[in-house]
N, C-alpha and C positions, 0 to 999 in steps of 0.2 A: 512520615505523616503523623502529625500531632493529634492528640486526643480531641482537642477543640475542633480541628479540621474534620475529623471523622464524624463527630457529633453534628457538626453543621451540615455535613454532606447527607446525613440521615434525614434531614428535613422534618416535616411535621410528624412523620412516623415515630421518630425518636421522642418527640413531645408526648405522643399518645402512649408509648411504651413506658415513659417515665411516670406518667400519671397512673398507669396500671400498676407499676412497681410500688409506688407510694401507697396506693389503695390496698394492694395485696399485703404489704408489710404491716400496715395498720391493722388489718383484720387478723393477720397471723399473731401479732402481739396481743391483741384483744382476746382472742380465743385461748391462747396459751395461758394468759393470766386468769381467765375465767375458769378453765379446766383445773388449773393448779389450786385456785381458791376453793373449788368445790370437790376436791379429792383428798383433802387433808385428813379425813377420817376413813379408816378401813371398814369395809362392809362387815367383816367377821367381828370386829371389835364392837361395832354398833349393835349388832344383833345379840351379842352376849349380854350387853347392858340392858337391852330391851327385854330379853328373856328373863333376866333377874327381876326387873321391875314388875313385869306382868305376873310372875309367880308370887310376888309379894302383894299383888293387887293394887299397885301404885300406878294407875293409868296416867294420871296427871304428870308424874315424874317422868314416865316413859315418853310422853308427848314433849316435855321440856327437853329431854335428851335429843330427840329428833330435830327440834328447832335449833338447838345449839350446834348440832353437827353440820347443818347447812350443806348437805350433799343431795344429789338427785335421788338416791335411794332412800335417804332419811325422810325426804318429802313423801315418798311412796309409803313408807312405814307409818308416817304420821297420818296419812289419809286413811290407812287401814285401821290403826289403833283408835283413832278418833271416832270411827264408826263401829266400835266394838259391840255396842248394844243394838246394832241393826242386824238384818238378815245377812246370810253369807253372800247372797247375790248382790246386795247393796254394797257390802264391803268390797267385793271383787270389782264391781263397776267403779267404785270410787278410786280404787288403786289403779285401775286401768286408765282412768281419766288423768290421774296424776302422772303416770308414765308417759302418756301422750304429751302433756303440757311440758314436762321436763325434757323430753326428747326434742320438742320444738325449740326450747331454749338452748339446748346443746348444739343444735344444727344452725342456729341463727348466724347469718353472714357467711357460713362456710361455702355456700354456693358461689359467692363472689370469687373466692380463691380458686375454686374448681373451674369456673368459667375463664378466669384470667390464665390459668395454667393451660387450658385448652386452646385459647385463641391467640395468645401472645406470639407463638411461633408463626402463625398465619399472618398476623399483623406485620411481623418482621419480614416475612417473605414478600408481602405486598409492597413494603418499602423498598426491598431489594429489586423487585421487578421494575418499579417506577424509576429507581436509580439507574438501572441498566438501560431502560428506554431513553432516559434523559441523556445518558452518556453517548449512546449511538446517534441520537438526534443532534447533539452538539457537534459530533464528528462530521455528520452529514451536512450540517449547516455551514461549518467552516471549510469543508472540502479538503481538509488535511487531517493528518493523524496517523500514527503507526501503532504498533503493538503496545508500546509503552503507554500511550494515551488510553487505549482500550483497557489495558490492565489496571491503570490508575482509576478509571471510572468504575470498573467492576469492583475493585478493592474498596472504594468508597461506599458503593451501594451495599456491599455485603455486611457492612456494619449494622444494618438494620436486622439482618438475620441473627447476627451475634447478640444483639441487644434483646431480640425476641427470645432467644434461648436463655439468656441470663435472667429474664423475667419469668419465663415459663417453668424452668426446672425447680426453683425453690417453691413456686406456687403448687406444682404437682406433688412434690414431696410433702409439703405442709398439708395439702388436702387429704392425701392418703393417711397421714398421721392423724388428722382430725377424725376421719371415718373410723379408724381403728379405736381411737379413744371413745368415740360415741358408742360404738358397738360394745365396748367393755362396760360403759355406764349402763347401757340398756340391759346387758346380761345381769349386772348387779341389781338393777331395779326389779327385774323379773324374779330373781332368786329371793330378794327381800320380800316381794309381794307374796310369793309362795310360802315362805317361812312365817311371815306375819299372819297369813290366813290360818296356818296350823296353830300358831300361838293363841290367836283369838278364839279359835274353836276349842282348844284345850282349856282356856280360861272360862269359857261358857259352860263347860261340863260340870 
């Protein structure tokens, strides 16, 4: 049984799964590039530089370092340092808003991969069920057929389940990876917010 014949036997279900696969891969590639681009600076290195600049009283240079870093936690630090002359409540609120904004940017499109990972198997099973129904209907209509015909029909319909698994497994793995990366980013942002608050308070004394 050739691959072309198997894919043809899958019918429209294979087309749907192919579309899901392309969409999933596009999102995975986009998120991987985004996370890589925004994690080239370590949190500890950034905070060492910010601490040095604030001790020297160079707020503008500290803000410039944050902008050049271009990471989620550097944006949080920037939002705190830029409000250094405000009250502690205003500084805290501004950093919390920055964390929410950056978290939303990190989570962008990840739900698509999670959804595809959840439903791809069911789409494949749906195609398999339709294929089995069609196989038995064809046998009933022709009035002939033995075990070989039945097995052939079932084998062709099971390609949908296999295709569903091929789409779902990478999507689930990628989604779990994204969630872990996002959690790490959030942890870094919260730690930076706490440390920035301490630095700003120390500077104000």
